[in-house]
C-alpha positions in Angstrom: 84.9 31.3 38.2 83.2 31.0 34.8 84.2 33.0 31.7 81.7 35.8 32.4 82.8 36.1 36.0 86.4 36.3 34.8 85.7 39.0 32.2 83.7 41.1 34.7 86.5 40.8 37.2 89.0 42.1 34.6 86.5 44.8 33.5 85.9 46.1 36.9 89.5 46.2 37.9 90.5 47.9 34.6 87.8 50.6 35.2 89.1 51.2 38.7 92.7 51.4 37.5 91.9 53.9 34.7 89.9 56.1 37.2 92.6 55.9 39.9 95.4 56.9 37.6 93.6 59.7 35.8 92.9 63.4 36.5 89.1 64.1 36.9 87.2 67.1 35.9 83.5 67.7 36.6 81.3 70.3 34.8 77.9 71.4 36.2 77.6 68.7 38.9 77.1 70.7 42.2 73.3 70.5 42.1 73.4 67.0 40.5 75.5 65.5 43.3 73.1 67.0 45.9 70.1 65.5 44.0 71.7 62.0 44.0 72.3 62.2 47.8 68.8 63.5 48.7 66.6 60.6 49.7 63.5 62.6 48.7 64.6 63.3 45.2 64.6 60.7 42.5 66.2 61.1 39.1 66.4 59.5 35.6 70.0 59.7 34.4 70.8 59.1 30.8 74.0 58.8 28.8 74.7 57.3 25.4 75.7 53.6 25.2 79.3 54.4 24.1 79.8 56.4 27.4 78.9 53.5 29.7 82.5 52.5 30.5 83.4 55.0 33.3 79.9 55.9 34.4 79.9 53.5 37.4 82.7 55.6 39.0 80.7 58.8 38.7 77.6 58.0 40.7 77.7 58.5 44.4 74.2 58.7 45.8 71.3 56.9 47.5 71.5 54.0 45.1 70.7 53.6 41.4 69.1 51.0 39.2 70.7 50.7 35.8 68.8 49.4 32.8 71.0 46.7 31.1 70.1 44.9 27.9 69.1 41.2 27.8 71.7 40.7 25.1 74.5 38.3 26.1 76.9 41.2 26.5 74.6 42.6 29.1 75.5 39.8 31.5 79.1 40.9 31.6 78.1 44.5 32.2 75.6 43.5 34.8 78.2 41.6 36.8 80.6 44.6 36.6 78.0 47.0 37.8 77.0 44.8 40.7 80.5 45.0 42.0 80.0 48.7 42.8 78.3 49.7 46.1 74.9 51.3 45.6 74.5 50.2 42.0 72.0 47.6 40.9 70.5 46.4 37.6 67.3 45.8 35.8 67.5 43.6 32.7 65.8 44.8 29.6 66.3 47.2 26.7 64.7 49.9 24.5 63.9 47.1 22.0 63.8 43.6 23.6 62.1 43.1 26.9 61.2 46.8 27.2 57.8 46.3 28.9 59.3 44.0 31.4 62.2 46.4 32.1 59.9 49.4 32.4 57.7 47.6 34.9 60.8 46.7 36.9 62.0 50.3 36.8 58.6 51.7 37.8 58.6 49.3 40.8 62.1 50.2 41.9 62.2 54.0 41.2 60.4 54.8 44.5 63.6 53.9 46.3 66.4 54.4 43.7 67.6 56.7 41.0 67.5 55.2 37.5 70.2 55.1 34.8 69.5 54.4 31.1 71.5 54.3 27.9 68.7 55.5 25.6 70.2 54.4 22.3 71.1 50.9 23.5 71.6 48.1 23.2 72.0 48.1 19.4 71.3 51.7 18.3 71.0 53.6 16.1 73.8 55.6 17.7 72.7 58.8 19.4 69.0 58.2 18.7 66.8 58.3 21.8 64.4 55.4 22.2 60.9 55.9 23.7 61.4 54.3 27.1 63.0 57.4 28.7 60.1 59.6 27.7 57.5 57.1 28.9 59.3 56.8 32.2 59.6 60.5 32.7 56.0 61.1 31.9 54.8 58.3 34.2 56.9 59.4 37.2 57.4 63.1 36.8 61.0 62.7 37.8 63.6 64.9 36.2 65.8 63.6 33.4 69.5 64.4 33.8 71.7 64.2 30.7 75.3 63.0 31.3 78.4 62.4 29.3 82.1 61.9 29.7 85.2 61.9 27.5 88.8 61.1 28.0 92.0 62.6 26.5 93.5 59.3 25.5 91.3 56.6 24.1 90.6 53.9 21.5 87.3 54.3 19.6 86.1 50.8 18.9 84.6 49.7 15.6 81.2 48.9 17.1 77.8 50.2 16.3 78.1 52.9 19.0 81.9 53.6 18.5 82.4 52.6 22.2 85.0 54.7 24.0 87.8 52.5 25.5 89.8 54.7 27.9 93.5 54.3 28.6 95.1 54.5 32.1 97.1 57.6 33.2 94.6 59.8 31.5 92.4 62.8 31.9 88.6 62.4 32.3 85.9 65.0 32.0 82.3 64.4 33.2 79.6 66.7 32.0 76.0 67.1 33.4 73.1 69.0 31.8 70.4 70.8 33.7 67.6 68.6 35.0 64.7 68.3 32.4 61.2 68.2 33.8 58.8 66.7 31.2 55.4 68.4 30.6 53.0 65.5 30.7 50.6 67.4 28.5 53.2 68.2 25.9 53.4 66.3 22.6 55.4 63.1 23.0 57.7 63.7 20.1 58.5 67.2 21.3 59.5 65.9 24.7 61.6 63.2 23.0 63.4 65.7 20.8 64.0 67.9 23.8 65.7 65.2 25.8 67.7 63.9 22.8 68.9 67.4 21.9 70.0 68.1 25.5 71.9 64.9 25.7 73.6 65.7 22.5 74.6 69.1 23.9 76.3 67.7 26.9 78.0 65.0 24.8 79.3 67.7 22.5 80.7 69.7 25.4 82.5 66.6 26.6 83.8 65.8 23.1 85.2 69.3 22.6 86.8 69.5 26.0 90.2 68.2 24.9 90.1 69.9 21.5 
């Protein structure tokens, strides 16, 4: 077992332990869960990079491809995600390797849902990169904004202020309504729409424990 395997083993087991020992709350997920399970419906699911930690425990569906950066940290995340049934990865980012990643996503999206952290891998924090909009326009698939928050956490001093959750906690997951992109609409208008909707669900999650 190399260092990355060891760290991914620890990471996966920690995520599972936090989830198992915490109370879960779900807001606006009835329709979303149905969409994920429906083989005929494909979705593009987005959440900010600092909310990645507990997202693998949320998804239960037909299978999802997750866009992971080609940065060295991405290898640890990839190996954690691949330990979860029904979750797979495509390496790339909104900055480096984006064309390669988008081509991979377009090839796979016929059979899987897609998950993207649209401000990753290096920010700016809470600023949507262009890849999500391109993918939504090319496929016509709905974009689903997602967020979560926890009652007890450590906010890391990283570019995204990554949320590190503690065990024996309370978790809230929040979903927004599916966004269907108008292919004839202005690109920046679509981009602003998606970014603002993702910020709204993130704000709901952040205020849940206030």
